[in-house]
DOTIDREN-46561 format. One line per field, with one value per atom (N, C-alpha, C, O, CB): atom name; x, z, y. Coordinates in steps of 0.2 Angstrom, whole numbers, plus 5000, padded with zeros to 4 digits. Glycine has a CB too. Layout:
N
doza: c(CA / ...) .
u: c(X / ...) .
w: c(Z / ...) .
v: c(Y / ...) .
END
This chain:
98
doza: c(N / CA / C / O / CB / N / CA / C / O / CB / N / CA / C / O / CB / N / CA / C / O / CB / N / CA / C / O / CB / N / CA / C / O / CB / N / CA / C / O / CB / N / CA / C / O / CB / N / CA / C / O / CB / N / CA / C / O / CB / N / CA / C / O / CB / N / CA / C / O / CB / N / CA / C / O / CB / N / CA / C / O / CB / N / CA / C / O / CB / N / CA / C / O / CB / N / CA / C / O / CB / N / CA / C / O / CB / N / CA / C / O / CB / N / CA / C / O / CB / N / CA / C / O / CB / N / CA / C / O / CB / N / CA / C / O / CB / N / CA / C / O / CB / N / CA / C / O / CB / N / CA / C / O / CB / N / CA / C / O / CB / N / CA / C / O / CB / N / CA / C / O / CB / N / CA / C / O / CB / N / CA / C / O / CB / N / CA / C / O / CB / N / CA / C / O / CB / N / CA / C / O / CB / N / CA / C / O / CB / N / CA / C / O / CB / N / CA / C / O / CB / N / CA / C / O / CB / N / CA / C / O / CB / N / CA / C / O / CB / N / CA / C / O / CB / N / CA / C / O / CB / N / CA / C / O / CB / N / CA / C / O / CB / N / CA / C / O / CB / N / CA / C / O / CB / N / CA / C / O / CB / N / CA / C / O / CB / N / CA / C / O / CB / N / CA / C / O / CB / N / CA / C / O / CB / N / CA / C / O / CB / N / CA / C / O / CB / N / CA / C / O / CB / N / CA / C / O / CB / N / CA / C / O / CB / N / CA / C / O / CB / N / CA / C / O / CB / N / CA / C / O / CB / N / CA / C / O / CB / N / CA / C / O / CB / N / CA / C / O / CB / N / CA / C / O / CB / N / CA / C / O / CB / N / CA / C / O / CB / N / CA / C / O / CB / N / CA / C / O / CB / N / CA / C / O / CB / N / CA / C / O / CB / N / CA / C / O / CB / N / CA / C / O / CB / N / CA / C / O / CB / N / CA / C / O / CB / N / CA / C / O / CB / N / CA / C / O / CB / N / CA / C / O / CB / N / CA / C / O / CB / N / CA / C / O / CB / N / CA / C / O / CB / N / CA / C / O / CB / N / CA / C / O / CB / N / CA / C / O / CB / N / CA / C / O / CB / N / CA / C / O / CB / N / CA / C / O / CB / N / CA / C / O / CB / N / CA / C / O / CB / N / CA / C / O / CB / N / CA / C / O / CB / N / CA / C / O / CB / N / CA / C / O / CB / N / CA / C / O / CB / N / CA / C / O / CB / N / CA / C / O / CB / N / CA / C / O / CB / N / CA / C / O / CB / N / CA / C / O / CB / N / CA / C / O / CB) .
u: c(5023 / 5019 / 5019 / 5024 / 5022 / 5013 / 5012 / 5007 / 5004 / 5019 / 5005 / 5000 / 4993 / 4993 / 5000 / 4988 / 4981 / 4979 / 4974 / 4976 / 4982 / 4980 / 4985 / 4991 / 4979 / 4983 / 4987 / 4993 / 4999 / 4983 / 4992 / 4997 / 4998 / 4993 / 4995 / 5004 / 5005 / 5011 / 5016 / 5007 / 5011 / 5017 / 5023 / 5022 / 5015 / 5028 / 5034 / 5037 / 5036 / 5040 / 5041 / 5044 / 5052 / 5054 / 5041 / 5055 / 5063 / 5064 / 5060 / 5066 / 5068 / 5070 / 5066 / 5067 / 5069 / 5061 / 5057 / 5059 / 5062 / 5049 / 5058 / 5060 / 5054 / 5049 / 5063 / 5055 / 5050 / 5051 / 5056 / 5051 / 5045 / 5046 / 5044 / 5045 / 5041 / 5042 / 5040 / 5038 / 5039 / 5035 / 5035 / 5033 / 5026 / 5024 / 5038 / 5022 / 5015 / 5016 / 5020 / 5011 / 5012 / 5013 / 5006 / 5001 / 5014 / 5007 / 5001 / 4999 / 4993 / 5003 / 5004 / 5002 / 5006 / 5010 / 5005 / 5003 / 5006 / 5005 / 5000 / 5003 / 5010 / 5009 / 5005 / 5001 / 5016 / 5004 / 5000 / 4996 / 4999 / 5004 / 4990 / 4986 / 4983 / 4978 / 4980 / 4987 / 4985 / 4978 / 4978 / 4990 / 4974 / 4967 / 4964 / 4961 / 4969 / 4964 / 4961 / 4953 / 4950 / 4962 / 4950 / 4943 / 4941 / 4935 / 4940 / 4946 / 4945 / 4944 / 4947 / 4951 / 4939 / 4938 / 4943 / 4944 / 4931 / 4945 / 4949 / 4956 / 4959 / 4945 / 4959 / 4965 / 4971 / 4970 / 4966 / 4977 / 4983 / 4988 / 4989 / 4986 / 4990 / 4995 / 5002 / 5004 / 4994 / 5005 / 5012 / 5017 / 5016 / 5013 / 5022 / 5028 / 5032 / 5035 / 5031 / 5033 / 5038 / 5044 / 5049 / 5034 / 5045 / 5051 / 5051 / 5045 / 5052 / 5057 / 5057 / 5058 / 5059 / 5051 / 5058 / 5060 / 5053 / 5048 / 5063 / 5053 / 5047 / 5049 / 5054 / 5043 / 5044 / 5045 / 5044 / 5040 / 5040 / 5049 / 5049 / 5049 / 5053 / 5054 / 5045 / 5046 / 5052 / 5052 / 5039 / 5056 / 5062 / 5063 / 5061 / 5068 / 5065 / 5066 / 5074 / 5077 / 5063 / 5076 / 5083 / 5087 / 5084 / 5087 / 5094 / 5098 / 5099 / 5099 / 5104 / 5100 / 5101 / 5105 / 5105 / 5095 / 5110 / 5114 / 5112 / 5111 / 5122 / 5113 / 5112 / 5116 / 5122 / 5113 / 5113 / 5117 / 5116 / 5118 / 5124 / 5114 / 5113 / 5108 / 5103 / 5110 / 5109 / 5104 / 5099 / 5100 / 5107 / 5092 / 5087 / 5084 / 5083 / 5081 / 5082 / 5078 / 5072 / 5071 / 5083 / 5068 / 5062 / 5064 / 5068 / 5058 / 5060 / 5061 / 5055 / 5050 / 5064 / 5055 / 5049 / 5043 / 5043 / 5050 / 5037 / 5030 / 5029 / 5027 / 5030 / 5032 / 5031 / 5035 / 5034 / 5024 / 5041 / 5046 / 5052 / 5052 / 5048 / 5056 / 5063 / 5068 / 5067 / 5064 / 5074 / 5080 / 5086 / 5086 / 5080 / 5091 / 5098 / 5100 / 5099 / 5103 / 5102 / 5104 / 5110 / 5115 / 5105 / 5110 / 5116 / 5118 / 5115 / 5114 / 5124 / 5127 / 5122 / 5122 / 5134 / 5119 / 5114 / 5109 / 5107 / 5112 / 5106 / 5100 / 5102 / 5097 / 5095 / 5108 / 5110 / 5107 / 5105 / 5118 / 5106 / 5103 / 5096 / 5093 / 5104 / 5093 / 5086 / 5084 / 5079 / 5082 / 5090 / 5089 / 5084 / 5083 / 5096 / 5079 / 5074 / 5074 / 5071 / 5067 / 5078 / 5079 / 5085 / 5089 / 5073 / 5087 / 5093 / 5091 / 5087 / 5098 / 5093 / 5092 / 5094 / 5100 / 5094 / 5090 / 5093 / 5094 / 5096 / 5088 / 5093 / 5094 / 5096 / 5095 / 5088 / 5099 / 5102 / 5097 / 5094 / 5109 / 5097 / 5094 / 5097 / 5098 / 5086 / 5098 / 5101 / 5096 / 5097 / 5106 / 5089 / 5084 / 5083 / 5082 / 5077 / 5083 / 5082 / 5074 / 5073 / 5084 / 5070 / 5063 / 5060 / 5064 / 5058 / 5054 / 5051 / 5050 / 5048 / 5044 / 5053 / 5052 / 5052 / 5053 / 5058 / 5050 / 5050 / 5056 / 5058 / 5043 / 5059 / 5065 / 5063 / 5059 / 5071 / 5067 / 5066 / 5071 / 5077 / 5068 / 5069 / 5073 / 5071 / 5066 / 5071 / 5075 / 5074 / 5073 / 5077 / 5080 / 5067 / 5065 / 5069 / 5068 / 5057 / 5072 / 5076 / 5072 / 5075 / 5082) .
w: c(5415 / 5409 / 5406 / 5405 / 5404 / 5404 / 5402 / 5405 / 5410 / 5402 / 5403 / 5406 / 5404 / 5399 / 5414 / 5407 / 5405 / 5408 / 5405 / 5406 / 5413 / 5416 / 5415 / 5413 / 5424 / 5416 / 5415 / 5420 / 5419 / 5416 / 5427 / 5432 / 5433 / 5435 / 5438 / 5432 / 5433 / 5437 / 5437 / 5426 / 5442 / 5446 / 5442 / 5438 / 5452 / 5443 / 5439 / 5442 / 5448 / 5439 / 5438 / 5440 / 5438 / 5434 / 5437 / 5441 / 5439 / 5431 / 5428 / 5442 / 5429 / 5422 / 5418 / 5412 / 5419 / 5421 / 5418 / 5421 / 5426 / 5419 / 5417 / 5419 / 5422 / 5419 / 5413 / 5429 / 5432 / 5430 / 5429 / 5440 / 5431 / 5429 / 5435 / 5435 / 5424 / 5441 / 5447 / 5452 / 5452 / 5445 / 5457 / 5463 / 5465 / 5465 / 5469 / 5468 / 5470 / 5476 / 5480 / 5472 / 5476 / 5481 / 5486 / 5483 / 5478 / 5492 / 5497 / 5499 / 5500 / 5503 / 5499 / 5501 / 5496 / 5497 / 5508 / 5490 / 5485 / 5486 / 5489 / 5478 / 5485 / 5486 / 5481 / 5482 / 5485 / 5475 / 5469 / 5466 / 5464 / 5464 / 5466 / 5463 / 5457 / 5456 / 5468 / 5451 / 5445 / 5443 / 5445 / 5440 / 5440 / 5438 / 5444 / 5445 / 5434 / 5450 / 5456 / 5456 / 5460 / 5461 / 5450 / 5449 / 5447 / 5447 / 5445 / 5445 / 5443 / 5449 / 5454 / 5439 / 5448 / 5454 / 5453 / 5448 / 5453 / 5459 / 5459 / 5456 / 5455 / 5456 / 5455 / 5452 / 5457 / 5463 / 5450 / 5454 / 5458 / 5457 / 5451 / 5457 / 5462 / 5462 / 5461 / 5465 / 5468 / 5456 / 5455 / 5455 / 5452 / 5448 / 5460 / 5460 / 5454 / 5454 / 5467 / 5450 / 5444 / 5445 / 5442 / 5438 / 5450 / 5452 / 5459 / 5462 / 5447 / 5462 / 5469 / 5474 / 5473 / 5470 / 5480 / 5486 / 5489 / 5491 / 5492 / 5489 / 5491 / 5495 / 5494 / 5485 / 5499 / 5502 / 5496 / 5492 / 5507 / 5496 / 5491 / 5495 / 5499 / 5486 / 5493 / 5495 / 5492 / 5486 / 5494 / 5497 / 5494 / 5497 / 5503 / 5496 / 5493 / 5496 / 5496 / 5491 / 5491 / 5502 / 5502 / 5505 / 5507 / 5496 / 5507 / 5510 / 5505 / 5499 / 5513 / 5508 / 5503 / 5507 / 5513 / 5501 / 5504 / 5507 / 5504 / 5498 / 5507 / 5508 / 5505 / 5499 / 5500 / 5511 / 5494 / 5488 / 5483 / 5477 / 5489 / 5485 / 5480 / 5475 / 5476 / 5484 / 5469 / 5463 / 5464 / 5466 / 5456 / 5463 / 5464 / 5457 / 5453 / 5468 / 5456 / 5450 / 5452 / 5458 / 5446 / 5447 / 5449 / 5452 / 5449 / 5443 / 5457 / 5460 / 5460 / 5456 / 5467 / 5464 / 5465 / 5468 / 5472 / 5468 / 5466 / 5469 / 5469 / 5474 / 5476 / 5464 / 5464 / 5469 / 5470 / 5466 / 5471 / 5476 / 5471 / 5466 / 5482 / 5475 / 5471 / 5475 / 5480 / 5472 / 5471 / 5474 / 5472 / 5467 / 5472 / 5476 / 5474 / 5467 / 5465 / 5479 / 5463 / 5456 / 5456 / 5460 / 5452 / 5451 / 5450 / 5443 / 5439 / 5450 / 5441 / 5434 / 5429 / 5424 / 5433 / 5430 / 5424 / 5423 / 5417 / 5426 / 5428 / 5427 / 5429 / 5430 / 5432 / 5429 / 5431 / 5427 / 5429 / 5430 / 5420 / 5416 / 5417 / 5415 / 5408 / 5421 / 5423 / 5429 / 5432 / 5423 / 5431 / 5438 / 5437 / 5432 / 5439 / 5442 / 5442 / 5448 / 5449 / 5442 / 5453 / 5460 / 5463 / 5461 / 5464 / 5468 / 5472 / 5479 / 5482 / 5471 / 5483 / 5490 / 5494 / 5493 / 5493 / 5499 / 5503 / 5510 / 5514 / 5503 / 5511 / 5518 / 5517 / 5512 / 5523 / 5522 / 5522 / 5527 / 5531 / 5525 / 5525 / 5529 / 5528 / 5522 / 5527 / 5534 / 5533 / 5533 / 5533 / 5539 / 5534 / 5534 / 5527 / 5522 / 5536 / 5527 / 5520 / 5518 / 5512 / 5521 / 5522 / 5521 / 5517 / 5516 / 5527 / 5515 / 5512 / 5517 / 5523 / 5509 / 5516 / 5520 / 5516 / 5510 / 5525 / 5519 / 5516 / 5518 / 5523 / 5518 / 5512 / 5513 / 5510 / 5505 / 5511 / 5511 / 5508 / 5502 / 5502 / 5512 / 5496 / 5490 / 5485 / 5487 / 5486 / 5481 / 5476 / 5469 / 5466 / 5476 / 5466 / 5459 / 5454 / 5455 / 5458 / 5450 / 5445 / 5439 / 5435 / 5442) .
v: c(5811 / 5811 / 5804 / 5801 / 5817 / 5802 / 5795 / 5792 / 5795 / 5791 / 5786 / 5782 / 5785 / 5789 / 5782 / 5783 / 5785 / 5791 / 5794 / 5779 / 5793 / 5800 / 5805 / 5804 / 5798 / 5811 / 5817 / 5817 / 5818 / 5824 / 5814 / 5814 / 5806 / 5803 / 5817 / 5804 / 5797 / 5796 / 5800 / 5793 / 5791 / 5790 / 5787 / 5783 / 5785 / 5790 / 5788 / 5782 / 5780 / 5794 / 5779 / 5772 / 5772 / 5776 / 5766 / 5768 / 5767 / 5767 / 5763 / 5761 / 5771 / 5771 / 5776 / 5777 / 5764 / 5780 / 5785 / 5791 / 5792 / 5783 / 5797 / 5803 / 5807 / 5808 / 5808 / 5809 / 5813 / 5820 / 5822 / 5812 / 5824 / 5831 / 5835 / 5841 / 5833 / 5832 / 5835 / 5831 / 5825 / 5841 / 5833 / 5830 / 5832 / 5838 / 5830 / 5827 / 5829 / 5834 / 5833 / 5823 / 5839 / 5844 / 5844 / 5845 / 5851 / 5843 / 5843 / 5850 / 5852 / 5839 / 5855 / 5862 / 5867 / 5870 / 5863 / 5867 / 5872 / 5879 / 5881 / 5870 / 5883 / 5890 / 5893 / 5898 / 5894 / 5891 / 5893 / 5887 / 5882 / 5897 / 5888 / 5882 / 5884 / 5887 / 5880 / 5882 / 5883 / 5879 / 5873 / 5882 / 5881 / 5877 / 5875 / 5870 / 5871 / 5879 / 5878 / 5876 / 5873 / 5883 / 5878 / 5877 / 5870 / 5868 / 5882 / 5866 / 5859 / 5855 / 5856 / 5857 / 5850 / 5845 / 5839 / 5836 / 5843 / 5837 / 5831 / 5831 / 5826 / 5826 / 5837 / 5838 / 5836 / 5836 / 5845 / 5835 / 5834 / 5840 / 5841 / 5827 / 5843 / 5848 / 5845 / 5841 / 5853 / 5848 / 5845 / 5851 / 5856 / 5842 / 5850 / 5855 / 5854 / 5848 / 5855 / 5859 / 5858 / 5861 / 5860 / 5861 / 5866 / 5869 / 5871 / 5872 / 5876 / 5872 / 5875 / 5869 / 5864 / 5878 / 5872 / 5868 / 5865 / 5868 / 5872 / 5858 / 5854 / 5848 / 5845 / 5853 / 5845 / 5839 / 5833 / 5834 / 5837 / 5828 / 5823 / 5816 / 5815 / 5824 / 5811 / 5805 / 5801 / 5801 / 5801 / 5798 / 5795 / 5788 / 5787 / 5799 / 5783 / 5777 / 5776 / 5777 / 5771 / 5773 / 5772 / 5778 / 5783 / 5770 / 5776 / 5782 / 5787 / 5786 / 5779 / 5793 / 5799 / 5804 / 5805 / 5802 / 5807 / 5813 / 5819 / 5820 / 5811 / 5825 / 5831 / 5832 / 5831 / 5837 / 5835 / 5836 / 5830 / 5831 / 5837 / 5824 / 5819 / 5821 / 5824 / 5812 / 5819 / 5820 / 5814 / 5809 / 5820 / 5816 / 5811 / 5810 / 5814 / 5814 / 5803 / 5801 / 5797 / 5796 / 5797 / 5795 / 5792 / 5785 / 5782 / 5791 / 5783 / 5776 / 5772 / 5774 / 5777 / 5767 / 5763 / 5766 / 5770 / 5756 / 5764 / 5766 / 5774 / 5776 / 5763 / 5777 / 5785 / 5788 / 5794 / 5786 / 5785 / 5789 / 5791 / 5789 / 5784 / 5794 / 5796 / 5791 / 5789 / 5803 / 5791 / 5787 / 5791 / 5795 / 5780 / 5790 / 5793 / 5791 / 5785 / 5791 / 5795 / 5794 / 5789 / 5790 / 5800 / 5784 / 5780 / 5783 / 5786 / 5773 / 5780 / 5782 / 5780 / 5784 / 5779 / 5774 / 5772 / 5777 / 5777 / 5765 / 5780 / 5784 / 5792 / 5796 / 5782 / 5794 / 5800 / 5806 / 5811 / 5801 / 5804 / 5809 / 5811 / 5816 / 5807 / 5806 / 5807 / 5811 / 5811 / 5800 / 5814 / 5818 / 5824 / 5827 / 5822 / 5824 / 5829 / 5833 / 5839 / 5826 / 5831 / 5835 / 5834 / 5830 / 5833 / 5838 / 5837 / 5837 / 5842 / 5843 / 5833 / 5832 / 5838 / 5840 / 5825 / 5841 / 5846 / 5844 / 5848 / 5852 / 5838 / 5835 / 5827 / 5824 / 5835 / 5825 / 5818 / 5813 / 5816 / 5817 / 5807 / 5802 / 5795 / 5793 / 5802 / 5791 / 5785 / 5779 / 5773 / 5783 / 5781 / 5777 / 5774 / 5777 / 5781 / 5767 / 5764 / 5764 / 5762 / 5756 / 5765 / 5765 / 5771 / 5776 / 5764 / 5771 / 5777 / 5783 / 5781 / 5776 / 5789 / 5794 / 5801 / 5801 / 5795 / 5806 / 5813 / 5817 / 5817 / 5816 / 5819 / 5824 / 5830 / 5830 / 5821 / 5836 / 5842 / 5841 / 5839 / 5848 / 5843 / 5843 / 5849 / 5853 / 5837 / 5851 / 5856 / 5853 / 5849 / 5861 / 5854 / 5852 / 5856 / 5862 / 5852 / 5853 / 5857 / 5860 / 5863 / 5853) .
END
């Protein structure tokens, strides 16, 4: 929430409220043109930057991705990783939006 649009990519230090969903189970306001579907709760694929382990809390990261929470941003947790990855690059993992 913020910026000039209703949906804005989050960045480090900001609180994310959900993740963009490519295949939503329910499309609220589906009659609107050009809308972006946002998963606010539940199990969804999430773009993550850096390594992550199953159970890690996720916070907003760079370029609209999520990163593993550090003590500095722990309170901004919006999801929990449901799988692990040692890949340092941007990748998609399964997570649960809180």
